[in-house]
C-alpha positions in Angstrom: 165.0 132.2 69.0 163.9 134.2 65.9 161.0 133.5 64.3 159.9 130.6 62.0 159.0 131.5 58.4 156.1 129.4 56.8 158.0 126.6 54.5 156.9 122.8 53.7 159.6 121.8 55.9 158.6 123.5 58.9 158.9 120.9 61.4 162.3 120.6 60.3 163.0 124.3 60.8 161.4 123.9 64.1 163.9 120.7 64.8 167.3 122.7 64.0 166.1 126.0 65.7 165.5 123.7 69.3 168.5 121.8 68.6 170.4 125.4 68.2 169.2 126.0 71.5 170.5 122.4 73.0 174.0 122.7 71.1 174.4 126.6 72.4 173.5 125.5 76.2 170.5 127.3 76.2 168.5 124.7 76.5 170.4 122.4 79.7 170.0 118.8 80.4 167.1 118.3 82.3 165.2 121.0 81.0 161.5 120.7 80.5 160.0 121.6 77.3 156.4 122.9 77.3 155.3 122.7 73.2 152.9 125.6 73.9 155.7 128.2 75.1 157.9 126.8 72.1 155.3 127.1 69.7 154.6 130.8 70.8 158.7 131.6 71.0 158.7 130.4 67.0 155.9 131.6 65.8 154.3 128.7 64.5 151.4 126.0 65.7 151.6 123.0 67.6 151.5 120.5 65.1 155.4 121.2 63.8 156.8 121.5 67.6 154.9 118.0 67.9 156.8 116.7 64.7 159.8 118.1 65.7 160.1 116.4 69.4 159.2 113.4 67.9 162.7 113.6 65.6 164.6 114.9 68.7 163.3 112.1 70.5 164.5 109.5 67.9 168.0 111.0 67.7 167.9 111.0 72.0 168.1 114.6 72.5 165.3 114.8 74.4 163.2 112.1 76.6 160.0 111.5 78.0 159.2 112.4 81.8 156.2 110.2 82.6 153.2 112.8 82.8 155.5 115.8 83.1 156.1 115.7 79.2 159.6 116.3 77.6 162.9 117.1 78.9 166.5 117.6 77.4 168.2 114.4 77.5 171.0 114.1 79.9 174.2 113.0 78.0 175.0 109.2 78.0 178.8 108.8 78.0 178.7 105.4 76.8 176.6 106.1 73.9 178.8 109.2 73.4 182.0 106.9 73.0 180.2 105.0 70.4 179.2 107.4 68.0 182.7 108.8 68.7 184.4 105.6 67.9 182.4 105.0 64.6 182.8 108.7 63.6 186.6 108.0 64.0 186.6 105.4 61.4 184.6 106.9 58.7 186.0 110.2 59.2 189.7 108.5 59.0 188.7 106.9 55.8 187.3 109.9 54.3 190.5 111.9 55.1 192.6 108.8 54.0 190.5 108.5 50.5 190.3 112.4 50.1 194.4 112.8 50.5 195.0 109.9 48.1 192.7 111.8 45.5 194.1 115.1 45.5 197.5 114.1 45.4 196.2 112.4 41.8 194.1 115.3 40.9 195.4 119.0 40.5 191.7 120.7 39.8 190.4 118.5 43.1 193.2 119.8 44.9 192.9 123.5 44.1 188.8 123.1 44.8 189.5 121.4 47.9 191.9 123.9 49.1 189.6 126.9 48.5 186.7 125.4 50.2 188.8 124.3 53.0 190.5 127.8 53.5 186.9 129.4 53.5 185.7 126.9 56.1 188.4 127.3 58.1 188.4 131.3 57.8 184.5 131.0 59.0 185.3 128.5 61.6 187.8 131.1 63.1 185.6 134.0 62.8 182.8 131.7 64.9 185.4 131.2 67.5 186.2 134.9 68.0 182.2 135.7 68.1 182.1 132.6 70.6 179.1 131.7 68.3 178.5 128.1 69.6 175.8 126.9 66.8 177.9 128.5 64.0 181.1 126.4 65.0 179.5 123.6 64.8 177.9 124.1 61.4 181.4 125.0 60.0 182.7 121.6 61.7 180.1 119.8 60.1 180.8 121.6 57.1 184.7 121.0 57.4 183.9 116.9 57.7 181.1 117.3 55.0 184.1 118.4 52.4 186.1 115.3 53.0 183.0 113.0 53.1 182.5 114.7 49.3 185.8 114.8 47.7 186.4 110.9 49.1 184.8 110.0 46.2 182.9 107.2 48.4 179.3 108.1 48.7 178.4 105.6 51.3 180.4 107.6 54.2 178.5 110.5 54.5 175.2 108.4 54.9 176.6 106.2 57.0 177.8 109.0 59.0 174.6 111.0 59.3 173.0 109.5 62.2 176.2 109.8 64.5 176.3 113.2 63.5 172.4 113.9 64.3 173.4 112.8 67.8 176.9 114.2 68.1 175.9 118.3 67.3 174.3 118.6 70.6 177.7 116.7 71.9 179.7 119.1 70.0 178.2 122.1 72.0 179.6 120.3 75.2 183.1 120.0 73.7 183.1 123.5 72.4 181.8 124.9 75.5 183.7 122.5 78.5 186.4 120.4 77.2 189.0 122.1 74.8 189.6 125.7 73.4 188.2 125.9 70.2 190.8 127.6 68.7 192.7 124.2 69.3 190.3 122.3 67.6 190.4 124.7 64.5 194.2 124.3 64.4 193.7 120.7 64.4 191.3 121.2 61.5 194.0 122.9 59.5 196.6 120.2 60.4 194.5 117.6 58.8 193.7 119.8 55.5 197.7 120.5 55.1 198.2 116.8 55.6 195.4 116.2 52.6 196.9 118.9 50.2 200.3 117.4 51.1 198.8 113.8 49.6 199.9 112.1 52.8 197.2 109.7 53.2 198.3 107.8 56.4 199.0 111.1 58.4 195.7 112.8 57.4 193.8 109.4 58.5 196.0 109.6 61.5 195.1 112.9 62.2 191.2 112.6 61.9 191.0 109.6 63.9 192.8 111.2 66.7 190.8 114.1 66.5 187.3 112.2 66.9 188.7 110.1 69.3 190.3 113.3 71.7 187.1 114.9 71.6 185.1 112.0 73.3 188.1 111.9 76.0 188.2 115.3 76.8 184.4 115.7 77.1 184.3 112.5 79.3 186.9 114.0 81.6 185.3 117.3 81.8 181.6 116.4 82.1 179.4 117.7 84.5 176.9 115.9 86.9 174.4 116.3 84.1 176.1 113.2 82.0 175.2 109.7 83.0 176.9 106.3 82.3 174.6 103.7 80.1 
């Protein structure tokens, strides 16, 4: 981990740093988390670490283990599917609205294409480097672009809690379930459908993309995962 610099949202920075460790597989399920050790590694006091732990616990990423403190949670397969089912609906709707808007607004279409191609290129670069946290950041940027262009501000706000949970799961998807290049080719196909103004295909591909990730992860999950 890199040292965290002083900032107003210090607890959020610590949260992101620990989350990156979980998503990247460096903090594996069942790993006990010692706040003093984390504080020393990040160069902060215990207070922001405690605050970050509370956020991670609320998001289901860490759990209490009696008097032994906190540990990285095991993956709950049923809960994961529930999150992905909801996300598939929201993402599909964002793709549909996005394609419909791009078919009518040439300026929006050009801006979307420029941003989408940049995200796809950055995602491919992260894949080549094997940088899982960066792949996740670019994946989030990809979906956020569709939320933003859809014109429905509620989509992003509604999807946010699901994304917080799924950031950890996405790390498992990228490491275990599916070649990252395949995921980014799916992204490319969704972008092409949206640019073509094909709202039905864009929605179908986006939903399939989310459900496929959940199914593949469930099929490739190690003993570290548990059913509800």
